[in-house]
C-alpha positions in Angstrom: 0.0 0.0 0.0 2.8 2.4 0.9 4.6 1.6 -2.4 1.4 2.6 -4.3 1.2 5.9 -2.4 4.9 6.6 -3.1 4.4 5.8 -6.7 1.3 8.1 -7.0 3.2 10.9 -5.2 6.2 10.5 -7.6 3.9 10.6 -10.6 2.2 13.8 -9.4 5.7 15.3 -9.0 6.8 14.3 -12.5 3.6 15.7 -14.0 4.1 19.0 -12.1 7.7 19.3 -13.2 6.8 18.4 -16.8 4.1 21.1 -17.0 6.0 23.7 -15.0 6.7 26.8 -17.2 4.5 25.6 -20.0 2.3 28.1 -21.7 -1.2 27.6 -23.2 0.1 29.3 -26.3 1.7 27.3 -29.1 5.5 27.4 -29.8 4.8 28.8 -33.4 2.0 31.1 -34.7 1.7 32.6 -38.2 4.9 30.9 -39.2 6.8 32.7 -36.4 8.6 31.1 -33.5 7.7 32.1 -29.9 10.6 34.2 -28.7 9.4 35.3 -25.2 6.7 34.3 -22.7 5.7 36.3 -19.6 3.2 34.7 -17.2 2.1 35.0 -13.6 2.6 38.2 -11.5 4.9 39.8 -14.1 2.2 39.4 -16.8 -0.4 40.7 -14.4 1.7 43.8 -13.8 2.0 44.4 -17.6 -1.8 44.2 -18.0 -2.4 46.4 -14.9 -0.1 49.0 -16.3 -1.9 49.0 -19.7 -5.4 49.1 -18.1 -4.5 51.4 -15.2 -6.5 49.0 -13.0 -6.5 45.4 -11.7 -7.9 42.8 -14.1 -10.0 39.9 -12.8 -8.3 37.2 -14.9 -7.4 34.0 -13.1 -4.3 33.7 -15.3 -2.5 35.9 -17.8 0.1 35.0 -20.4 1.8 37.3 -22.8 3.8 35.7 -25.7 5.9 37.4 -28.4 6.6 35.7 -31.7 9.3 36.4 -34.3 12.2 38.9 -34.0 11.5 42.1 -32.1 8.0 41.0 -31.2 6.5 40.9 -34.7 3.4 39.3 -33.1 2.3 39.6 -29.5 -0.5 37.6 -28.0 -2.2 38.6 -24.7 -4.2 35.7 -23.2 -6.3 36.2 -20.1 -8.1 33.2 -18.7 -11.2 33.9 -16.5 -13.1 31.6 -14.2 -15.9 31.2 -16.8 -17.2 32.4 -20.1 -19.6 35.2 -18.7 -16.7 36.8 -16.9 -14.4 36.7 -19.9 -17.1 38.1 -22.1 -17.9 40.9 -19.6 -14.2 41.9 -19.6 -14.2 42.0 -23.5 -17.3 44.2 -23.4 -15.6 46.5 -20.9 -12.5 46.8 -23.0 -14.4 47.5 -26.2 -16.6 50.2 -24.4 -13.5 51.9 -23.0 -11.9 52.0 -26.4 -15.1 53.5 -28.0 -15.9 56.0 -25.2 -12.6 57.3 -23.9 -9.5 58.8 -25.5 -7.2 56.0 -26.4 -4.5 55.4 -29.0 -6.9 53.0 -30.8 -9.4 53.5 -33.6 -13.0 52.7 -32.7 -13.2 48.8 -32.8 -15.3 47.1 -35.5 -16.4 43.6 -35.9 -14.4 41.4 -38.2 -16.6 40.8 -41.3 -14.9 37.4 -41.8 -15.4 36.2 -38.3 -18.4 37.1 -36.1 -17.6 38.1 -32.5 -14.0 38.9 -33.3 -13.1 42.6 -33.1 -10.5 44.7 -34.9 -8.8 47.9 -34.0 -5.7 49.8 -35.1 -3.4 51.8 -32.9 0.1 52.1 -31.5 1.5 51.2 -34.9 -0.2 47.8 -35.1 -3.4 45.9 -35.9 -5.2 44.3 -33.0 -7.8 41.4 -32.9 -9.8 40.7 -29.8 -12.2 37.9 -29.0 -13.4 35.4 -26.4 -13.3 31.7 -26.8 -14.6 29.7 -23.8 -13.1 31.3 -20.7 -10.2 32.8 -22.6 -9.9 36.4 -23.9 -7.4 36.8 -26.7 -5.8 40.1 -27.8 -3.4 39.8 -30.8 -1.1 42.7 -31.7 1.1 43.1 -34.8 1.2 43.5 -38.5 -2.2 42.7 -40.1 -0.9 39.6 -41.9 0.6 38.2 -38.7 -2.5 38.8 -36.5 -5.0 37.4 -39.0 -2.8 34.3 -39.7 -2.3 33.7 -36.0 -6.0 34.1 -35.3 -6.8 31.3 -37.7 -4.5 29.0 -35.6 -6.1 29.8 -32.2 -9.5 28.8 -30.9 -12.3 30.5 -32.7 -14.6 33.2 -31.1 -17.6 32.0 -29.2 -20.4 31.5 -31.8 -22.9 33.4 -29.7 -23.8 37.0 -30.7 -22.6 38.8 -27.6 -21.4 42.4 -28.2 
């Protein structure tokens, strides 16, 4: 019995070590290799600095792809879909109603529930899939190609 308990404990440790440092984002997107990943408290600080407030996400990951960050993916995971969707609505409303460096967002005509904006020298795509909120930033060809490789927006008409 004790041997089984030790084996189970060892397996849990191996799984924990194997998954430590892994990101939910793929190693390649839009033909670009992932060059940097920031997660945990450091990613939360980046988002807090951008938003000027705390964000309710359960987990945040920021990944850069290509040289000099040709593509950046901001991924925030929330406890559930309604919370993720509420955060997307809040961000879209803030961009529309307050002075920001972004153009007024519009829905992507090729993909319902995916939003486009332009600002800070880049194109941006935003959407919710499940409990995840994606924000992609970069050249238009990179963000649109990467979006096709990531989970699609929720099929429900939400915003």
